[in-house]
C-alpha positions, 0 to 999 in steps of 0.5 A: 460508482465507488472510488477509493474514498469510500473505504477506510482501514484501521490505522496501525496505532488503532483508530480509523484511517479513512482514505478520504484523509488522502483526498486530492493526493496520489496514493500507492497502496502496498501490502507489506510483510516484515519477513519476506524476501521482498521486505527490502522494498521498504527502502524504495517505498520510503525513498519514493515517498520522500521524493514525492510526498511534497508533490502530493504522493502518499505511500500506504503500507498495508501489512498482511500475513496472508502470504506464507505467514511472513507478517506474524508480528503485532501491530506495535512490532510491525511499526517498530520494525518498519521505523527502526529497520527502514526508517519508514515514515509513511502511514501503515494500516493495521494488519489486514487481509488483502486476498480472498473472501476475507480481503478488505473491501478496498481490495475487493473493489480494486479487483472488481475494477482492475481485474486480476492485476489488482489481486495481490499474488504476494507481498509488496503488490502495489495499487496506484490511486489517482487524486480523484480516488479512481484506480490507475493501475497495479504493479506486481510484487517484483516491480521495485518501488523506484522502477521507472514504470512506477515512478513514471506512473506516479509522476503522471498522476501527480 
């Protein structure tokens, strides 16, 4: 049986970003975009990360251009936008497909494990991974990062 630690992304600055890097931590995987109406969620994601990082939470941003072309920039443009506009300090992957036949293997696995709830319908879809690498649950794009439902799930997982 696979777990999240079986997968690796490319880091936004190049290089490998294996999920084993986050072993024994709770990881909130979020597909992001810089030009979406939901882009202000970066603020909430950074707050969530700031509030819980010392307790073992990692927020992992996965920029994707699959929804209405709302992440058109290069990796360096995305990284700069996130840092300067929202003070993003959590790790980001390289631009990645998160849906359909070209979806990153992590997203294919998550959909197979959790069903449709893990299949991103839009930007800022969230998948919560437990310390053991198993999927806990998914949250839709409109569920804000600081929503009590998300915070409660994170706290329970920590």
